[in-house]
C-alpha positions as CSV (number, residue, x, y, z in Angstrom):
1,M,-24.8,-234.2,-93.9
2,L,-23.5,-235.3,-97.2
3,T,-21.3,-233.0,-99.2
4,T,-23.0,-231.1,-102.0
5,R,-21.6,-233.5,-104.8
6,E,-23.2,-236.6,-102.9
7,V,-26.6,-235.0,-102.9
8,E,-26.6,-234.4,-106.3
9,M,-25.9,-237.8,-106.9
10,A,-28.5,-239.1,-104.9
11,A,-30.7,-236.8,-106.5
12,Q,-29.4,-238.3,-110.0
13,Q,-30.3,-241.7,-109.0
14,L,-33.7,-240.8,-108.5
15,R,-33.9,-238.8,-111.9
16,Q,-32.5,-241.7,-113.7
17,A,-35.0,-244.0,-112.3
18,T,-37.8,-241.8,-113.8
19,E,-36.3,-241.4,-117.0
20,T,-35.9,-245.1,-117.5
21,R,-38.5,-246.2,-115.6
22,Q,-36.1,-248.4,-113.6
23,T,-36.9,-248.3,-110.1
24,C,-33.6,-247.5,-107.8
25,S,-32.5,-248.8,-104.2
26,P,-33.3,-246.9,-101.4
27,I,-31.8,-243.5,-100.7
28,R,-31.4,-244.5,-97.1
29,E,-28.7,-246.5,-97.9
30,L,-26.8,-243.5,-98.8
31,I,-27.9,-241.1,-95.9
32,G,-29.3,-243.2,-93.3
33,E,-33.0,-242.9,-92.0
34,T,-33.1,-240.1,-89.7
35,D,-31.4,-237.0,-91.7
36,L,-34.3,-235.4,-93.0
37,A,-32.5,-232.3,-94.0
38,T,-30.5,-234.0,-96.4
39,A,-33.3,-236.2,-97.7
40,Y,-35.2,-232.6,-98.4
41,A,-32.0,-231.0,-99.8
42,I,-32.0,-233.9,-102.6
43,Q,-35.5,-233.2,-103.1
44,E,-34.7,-229.4,-103.5
45,V,-32.3,-230.4,-106.5
46,N,-34.8,-232.2,-108.3
47,T,-37.2,-229.7,-107.5
48,Q,-34.9,-226.7,-109.0
49,L,-34.2,-228.9,-112.3
50,R,-37.8,-229.2,-112.9
51,L,-38.5,-225.5,-112.6
52,E,-35.4,-224.9,-114.7
53,A,-37.1,-227.3,-117.7
54,G,-40.1,-225.2,-117.3
55,Q,-42.2,-226.9,-114.9
56,R,-44.3,-224.6,-113.0
57,I,-45.0,-225.7,-109.0
58,I,-48.7,-225.4,-108.6
59,G,-49.0,-226.4,-105.1
60,S,-48.1,-229.1,-102.4
61,K,-48.9,-232.2,-101.0
62,I,-48.8,-233.5,-97.4
63,G,-47.7,-237.1,-96.9
64,L,-47.5,-239.1,-93.7
65,T,-51.0,-237.5,-92.0
66,S,-51.5,-240.7,-90.7
67,V,-50.3,-241.3,-86.8
68,A,-50.2,-245.3,-87.8
69,V,-47.9,-244.7,-90.5
70,Q,-45.8,-242.3,-88.7
71,K,-45.2,-244.9,-86.1
72,Q,-44.6,-247.4,-88.7
73,L,-41.9,-244.9,-90.2
74,G,-40.3,-243.9,-86.7
75,V,-41.3,-240.3,-87.2
76,D,-43.5,-237.9,-85.4
77,Q,-44.5,-235.4,-88.3
78,P,-45.6,-235.2,-91.8
79,D,-43.8,-234.7,-95.1
80,Y,-44.3,-232.4,-98.0
81,G,-43.4,-232.7,-101.7
82,F,-44.4,-230.2,-104.7
83,L,-47.2,-230.5,-107.1
84,F,-46.0,-229.6,-110.4
85,D,-48.5,-228.1,-113.5
86,T,-47.1,-231.6,-115.2
87,M,-49.1,-234.0,-112.5
88,E,-52.3,-232.8,-113.0
89,V,-54.7,-235.3,-114.5
90,L,-58.4,-233.9,-115.6
91,N,-61.4,-235.7,-113.8
92,G,-62.3,-238.8,-115.7
93,A,-59.3,-238.9,-117.8
94,E,-57.1,-242.1,-118.5
95,I,-53.1,-241.8,-117.0
96,P,-50.9,-243.6,-119.7
97,W,-49.2,-246.4,-117.7
98,T,-46.0,-245.3,-119.1
99,A,-46.3,-242.1,-117.3
100,V,-46.2,-243.9,-113.7
101,M,-44.3,-246.2,-111.4
102,Q,-45.5,-248.4,-108.9
103,P,-49.0,-246.4,-108.7
104,K,-51.1,-246.3,-105.7
105,V,-54.3,-244.3,-105.3
106,E,-55.7,-242.6,-102.2
107,A,-58.5,-240.0,-101.7
108,E,-58.0,-236.7,-100.1
109,I,-59.5,-233.3,-99.5
110,A,-57.8,-230.4,-101.7
111,F,-58.0,-226.8,-100.6
112,V,-57.3,-224.1,-102.7
113,L,-55.8,-220.8,-101.4
114,G,-57.4,-217.6,-101.6
115,R,-54.7,-215.8,-100.0
116,D,-51.1,-216.3,-99.2
117,L,-49.6,-217.7,-95.7
118,P,-46.2,-215.9,-95.6
119,S,-46.0,-216.2,-91.9
120,S,-44.9,-219.1,-89.7
121,D,-46.8,-217.4,-86.6
122,I,-50.2,-218.3,-87.6
123,G,-53.1,-220.5,-86.1
124,V,-55.9,-222.3,-87.3
125,A,-58.1,-219.1,-87.8
126,D,-55.3,-217.9,-90.3
127,V,-55.8,-221.2,-92.4
128,L,-59.4,-221.1,-92.2
129,S,-59.4,-217.7,-93.8
130,A,-56.8,-218.5,-96.0
131,I,-58.7,-221.3,-97.9
132,D,-61.1,-220.2,-100.7
133,Y,-62.3,-223.4,-101.1
134,A,-62.4,-227.2,-101.1
135,V,-62.7,-230.1,-103.6
136,A,-62.6,-233.7,-103.7
137,S,-59.1,-235.2,-104.8
138,L,-57.4,-238.4,-105.7
139,E,-53.9,-238.6,-105.4
140,I,-51.7,-240.9,-107.1
141,V,-48.7,-241.7,-105.4
142,G,-45.6,-243.4,-107.2
143,S,-42.1,-244.8,-106.0
144,R,-38.7,-244.4,-107.6
145,I,-37.4,-246.8,-104.9
146,E,-37.5,-251.0,-105.8
147,G,-40.8,-252.5,-104.2
148,W,-41.8,-249.4,-102.2
149,N,-39.0,-250.1,-99.6
150,I,-39.1,-246.9,-98.2
151,R,-38.6,-245.2,-94.8
152,I,-39.2,-241.4,-94.3
153,T,-35.8,-240.5,-95.9
154,D,-36.8,-242.4,-99.1
155,T,-39.9,-240.8,-99.2
156,I,-38.8,-237.3,-98.6
157,A,-36.0,-237.4,-101.2
158,D,-38.3,-238.7,-103.6
159,N,-40.9,-235.5,-103.4
160,A,-42.9,-237.6,-101.0
161,S,-43.7,-240.1,-103.5
162,A,-45.7,-238.0,-105.3
163,S,-46.9,-238.7,-109.1
164,H,-50.2,-237.3,-110.2
165,F,-53.5,-235.7,-108.9
166,V,-56.9,-235.2,-109.8
167,I,-59.2,-232.9,-108.5
168,G,-63.1,-232.8,-108.6
169,H,-65.3,-230.2,-109.5
170,R,-67.6,-229.0,-106.7
171,P,-66.0,-226.8,-104.9
172,M,-67.3,-225.7,-101.6
173,L,-66.6,-223.4,-98.7
174,L,-65.7,-224.5,-95.5
175,K,-68.6,-223.1,-93.8
176,E,-70.9,-225.3,-96.1
177,F,-69.6,-228.5,-94.7
178,D,-67.6,-230.6,-91.8
179,V,-64.1,-231.4,-93.2
180,T,-63.3,-233.6,-90.4
181,K,-66.7,-235.6,-91.0
182,E,-66.6,-235.6,-94.5
183,A,-66.6,-239.0,-95.7
184,M,-65.3,-240.9,-98.9
185,V,-65.4,-244.5,-100.4
186,L,-63.0,-245.2,-103.0
187,Y,-63.7,-247.9,-105.7
188,K,-61.6,-250.1,-107.8
189,N,-63.0,-251.2,-111.0
190,G,-66.3,-251.1,-108.9
191,E,-65.4,-252.8,-106.0
192,K,-65.2,-250.9,-102.5
193,V,-61.0,-250.9,-101.5
194,S,-61.0,-247.9,-98.9
195,E,-62.9,-245.6,-96.6
196,G,-62.7,-243.2,-94.1
197,T,-63.2,-239.7,-93.2
198,G,-61.2,-236.2,-92.6
199,F,-60.3,-236.7,-89.3
200,A,-57.9,-239.3,-90.4
201,C,-55.6,-236.4,-91.4
202,L,-54.0,-235.4,-88.3
203,G,-57.3,-235.0,-86.6
204,S,-58.7,-232.7,-89.5
205,P,-57.1,-231.5,-92.9
206,V,-57.0,-228.1,-91.4
207,N,-54.4,-229.3,-89.1
208,A,-52.2,-230.8,-91.7
209,T,-52.7,-227.7,-93.7
210,L,-51.5,-225.7,-90.5
211,W,-48.2,-228.0,-90.3
212,L,-47.4,-227.1,-94.0
213,A,-48.0,-223.6,-94.1
214,K,-45.7,-222.9,-91.0
215,T,-43.3,-225.2,-92.6
216,M,-42.9,-223.7,-96.0
217,A,-42.9,-220.3,-94.3
218,E,-40.0,-221.0,-92.3
219,L,-38.1,-222.7,-95.1
220,G,-38.7,-219.3,-96.9
221,K,-41.2,-220.9,-99.5
222,P,-44.8,-219.8,-98.2
223,L,-47.8,-221.2,-99.6
224,R,-49.3,-218.8,-102.1
225,A,-52.9,-217.6,-103.1
226,G,-54.2,-220.2,-106.1
227,Q,-52.3,-222.8,-104.8
228,V,-53.6,-226.5,-104.6
229,I,-52.9,-228.1,-101.2
230,L,-53.6,-232.0,-101.0
231,S,-54.1,-232.6,-97.2
232,G,-53.7,-236.2,-96.7
233,A,-55.1,-239.5,-97.1
234,M,-58.3,-239.9,-95.6
235,G,-58.0,-243.8,-95.6
236,P,-55.8,-246.4,-97.0
237,M,-54.5,-246.5,-100.3
238,S,-55.0,-249.1,-103.3
239,A,-52.5,-250.6,-105.4
240,V,-52.8,-250.0,-109.2
241,E,-52.8,-252.6,-112.0
242,P,-52.9,-251.5,-115.7
243,G,-56.3,-250.8,-117.1
244,D,-57.5,-250.2,-113.4
245,S,-60.4,-247.5,-113.1
246,F,-61.1,-245.6,-109.6
247,K,-63.8,-243.9,-108.9
248,V,-64.3,-241.8,-105.2
249,E,-67.4,-240.6,-104.0
250,F,-67.6,-238.0,-101.1
251,S,-70.4,-237.5,-98.8
252,T,-70.7,-233.7,-99.5
253,L,-67.7,-233.0,-102.0
254,G,-69.0,-235.0,-105.1
255,E,-67.0,-237.7,-107.2
256,V,-63.8,-237.9,-108.9
257,V,-62.7,-240.5,-111.5
258,V,-59.5,-241.6,-113.3
259,S,-58.4,-244.5,-115.0
260,F,-55.1,-246.3,-116.1
261,G,-53.7,-247.5,-119.5
262,K,-53.3,-251.1,-119.9
263,E,-49.7,-250.6,-121.3
């Protein structure tokens, strides 16, 4: 475990990358590849600074929900990051290129909670009853680490590589569709670049959300009513170049569109 000062210096490295738009070297060079607690401590420093600057946490994102990606990074669990109000992009809007760093796009099912999940002593039924509705979403991930040269501690420290997100406008109750079989097709500039189903998220996006709810309750930061939960990628992510546009079509939840500025 690093000292408090070393944790703050690592957090500063990530903030400087954001402020200067110049990527930094991997955080694992400072903390190694296995110290998840220190990686989350670094994330927490920058989370608190964002809150002090007036940003609001409006939800969470779950990363590493693909078993294949977990094996690639040598871990057996997902990770999490926070969604701030400054990250939300309206459906159909354009994101300035200067607002992103090494962006990639992935399609996910997002849940909006109807009640708090304050305890870690919960099961699937508790999560199902707490979800108010589901919507289609696109997550724009980004990395402050040069060349996406990341391992688990790098992405955790970097707020789970969060950047922006877009949610669709067709809210649906869970009883109205099957989250595991819900399918999506992602298009980049009109060309299909990814497809998948909810099953890709740990067997179900609900399973991923249960993991998050338990984890956050144990940390004393329980999920709250009204929060948005990005439940994990349903298929491979797609790299982004300036001027690209994306559309995802879900089998039940409708579509989400976002584009990127040319400069």
